[in-house]
N, C-alpha and C positions, 0 to 999 in steps of 0.2 A: 132899170138897169142901176146899181150902186156906182158911183162915182170911182174911176180908177185911182184917183190919188189917196183915196182910203185903203188901197190894196196895200197889205203888208209886203216889204221887199224880201223876195226868196230869190236865190240863183235860179237860171234856168235849168241848170243841170240838177239840182234838187227836186224842182218841179218834174222833168222829165223823168226822173228816176221814179218818183211817186207814181206818175202816170202808167210807167212800163211795170212796175212792182204789182199794181193794183189791176194792170190790164184794162183799164176805163179811164176815160176822160171826162170829169164833170163840168158843169157850169164854173164851178170855183175854179177848177183847174184853168180852164179856157180864161177866166179872167187874170189870173195870175201870170199866165203865158203871154197874153195880151200886152200886161202891165211891164212885164220884163222887157218884152220887146220894145215897147214904147219910149222906156226909159234908155235906150241906147241910141247913139248915134249912128253905129253902123254894128253888123251882127260880123262876130269873129267866125272862123273856119270852124271852131269847137260848136258855136251855137248853132251852126247850121247844120253841123253833124247831128247834134242833139233834136231839131226841129225833124230833121230827116228821119230820124228812128220813131218819132211819134207818127209820121205821116205816113211811114212804110207799115207801121203796126196797125194803123186804123185802114189802110188801103187792103192789108192782106187778112184783115178780120182779126187779127191778135188783139186790137185795143177797139173796146166797145165805148161808143159815145152815149153817155147818160144825159138823160135831159130833167 
């Protein structure tokens, strides 16, 4: 797996909006989300809401996990 330090800095909101608009989460999306999460000391309420949207979409079959 590539180093997370080489992952571009993109806002969590932009990543989540891309996932929701394409209705799928790719390995690249997963790495970007992981990098965005690890770059923060703590999650804001907004960050938690964005993540919940993705988790709910996956759980309800609205977002496909692409490998």
